[in-house]
N, C-alpha and C positions, 0 to 999 in steps of 0.2 A: 281459505278467502270465503268473506262474505258473502253470501247473496242472498242477503235476505229477501222474501217473497215481497216486501211492502215496496222495496225500492223498485223503482220504474225502470230502470235499466240492469236491473240482477240478472248477470250471468253472460253479459253482454262484453265484445272486446271492440275497442275504440282505438282508433290511430287519428291525433290530429298533428298538422305541421304547421312547423314556425310557432310554437309552441313553450318556449323558454321564457318567456314574458309578455305582458301585455293583455291582449285580447284569447292568443291563444293559449298562455297560463291559465287564464280566466275558465276557458270552455274545459281544459283539462279536468280542473279541480271539480268543476259541476258536473262534469259526467262522471268523475271517480265517485262523488259526492252520492251523486243517483245510483250507485251499484256497479259502474260498469270496470274491467281492467283498463287501460289505458297505455298506448305508448305514445310518445311525444317526439319531435324532428327537432333539431337546431342546427345551426349554421356555424355561429362562433361562440354562443355562451353557454359552454359546457357547465360552467359550475352551476350557473343556474339553474341549466336542464336538470342536474343529478339533483339538486336540492329540491325542485318541484317532484322530481319522479319519488326521490324519498319522503315528501309530503304524502304524495298518495300512496306509499307503501304503509303508511302510519295510520290511515284508515282500514287497512285490511285488504285492500286491492293489491293485483301486481301492477308493475310500472315498469316500461322501460323508456331508457332516454336515446335517441339515436342520430347520430351526426350527418348532416345531409345536405347536398346541394339543391333545390328545390327546382332547379332547372334541368337536372341532368336525368337523361331517359336510365341510364345505369343506375342511379341512386334509386330510385322509384322504385323498381323494382326489387334491389335489395331491401329497400327500408319495407317494403311491404312483408317479403318473404321473413325478416326478422321479426316482424309482427306477429304474423301467424305461428312462427317458431315459438317464440317466446311468450305470448299470450295464449296459443291454442287456436285461433281461430282470428277472424275479424269480421265483426256486423256493423261498425258503422265510422265511415271515413269522414273527416271533416279537414276539408283543403282551406286551411287560413294562412298558410306564407304567404304572405305579399310586400310590397314595398313602392314607396310614393316617394319620386322627386319633383318637388314643384319648380315651376320658373316657367318663363315663357319660350313658348312652342319655337317662336323664331330662332332661339337662340341656345336650346337645348341642346346639350351634346349627345350624339349619335349613343354612346355607352348608356347613359340614361335613359334613354328612349329603348333600347334594345333589352335592359336589364328588368325594366316593366313588363315588356311583352315575355319576355322567356320564365319571369318569376311568377307572376300574376296571372299568366293565359298557358303557356305551355307548360308550365310547372302543375297545371291543375287536370291538363290534359293525361300528361304522364303517370301522375298517381292513379287517377280515378281509373286508366287503363289499366295499371296495374292490380288495384285493388277488386276490380271486376273479376280477374280470375279465381277471386275468393268469397267476395261476397254472397252469402248465402238468402236464397228467397227471402224477403222480408226486411231485408237490408236498408241502411239508409245512407246516403251520399248529401253533405251538406256542404256546402264552399261559404267563403267570407267574401261578399260581394262589395256592396257601397250605394250610400244613396246617390252618387254622385253616376252610377251605373244608369239610372232613371232620368236624371238632369243634374247639370253642371250649376251648381248657385254662386259659383264666382269663377274668376281667371285665375289660371295658373296650373290649371290639374289637367289640360286636354289629353295629355298622353294615360294618365293614368286613369281617367274615367271612360277611356276610351277600353280601356282592359277590364274595366269592369262591367261596360256594356258587353263585351265580348261572354262573359260568364252568363249574362242572362238568358243570352240564345242556347248558350252550351247547356244551360240546365233545363230549359223547357224541351231540346230537342232528344237531351236523353232520358228525360222522365216520359216521352214519348216510346222509346226503345226497350226501357227496362220495366214497364207497367204492367206487362203479363208474368212477372215475378214477386211484382207488387214491392218492388227496391224504389223509394221514396228517391228523389230528386230536388233539391230546394236549395237557396241561398236566405243566409242574414244580411241585411241590407246596414251596415253602421254607417250611420252621420258620422260626426264630431266627437270621439271617445277620446279619453285623456290618455294619450302612450306616449312612448317614446317617440314613436315615428309622427304625432300631431298633439303635443303637448299644450294643455288649455293655457299656457302661459305663450305659447309661440308664438311664430310669426305670421300665421294662416287665421289666429284667432277674431284680430279686430274683423276681417273682412267676416268671419261668419257667426259670431255671437249676434249681431242684429238681426240675421235670419232666422233665429230658435225662436219657438214657440215655448218652449220649456228652457228658459237662460241660464242654461250651465252646458259645458262638456257633459257627456254623456261617460257612464261607468264601466270598466273591462265587464263586470259583474251582470250588468243588465244586457250588454249582448249575450254573454254565456248561457243567461235561462232561456235567450230564444232556442239557443242552438239546442239545448236539451229538451227544450219541449218538441223541437222540430226530430230528434232523434229518439224518443220515448213514442211509447202506443197509444197517445191521443192525437199522434199527427198520422195515423196510416192511410191516410184518405187524402192528405196534402202531397201534391209532388207538382212540379213545375212551375214551383210559385216561390216566395220568398215573405220575411217580414222587414220592415223598416224600423230600426231602432235611432232613430235621429231626432230625437226631440221635437220633431215637428217641423224640421227644416225642409223638408219636401211636399211640406202640407199647404 
């Protein structure tokens, strides 16, 4: 394993949920580039997850891809245990798994509402609780929130926004609990990022683009850079906070 001293995350072990593609994959790659060994979870995209793990191993890092249901209590514990066993410990948890169903709340199916609550909120709680059994003093917990957790710039995402708003309070509250151990707890708050969930040419784009200061969708790498900063030594005094990566839509 390459633990070159000038890499900011040399020797660290990270778990990134929902990382087979999109923002999660970009985060996993960036953490590996910065020196971390990385475990990633996926639900269905086994081939993409294994390809990403192989890419990380090619950098000289350890990597493991773990199939996991983001809303399952049993899966959360097993995922963390597998990460610790394969990587030798856990220093950084990135709660990235999330889901979005856009639509009019008045007619939104209960199944879509429940799934967003289960994955975006319950899943984060479960994974964080499991990780806390292993995180050392000075560890990092970073969750993928959203600019919509602070303000909702257009209609059709009421439930999604509510789930991301819940992470705001959770982050602040947990930061209070873990401060004595210097475990930091923070958010990244992506705005419109070009992913399969919200593509730059998708149905939401016409409502989003006029509200942006930088008139384009963001890139997954731009979110990953913010996560890597919060995971690194330069962010040791930042906790209970978050970084907006939203092209100015919240300005």
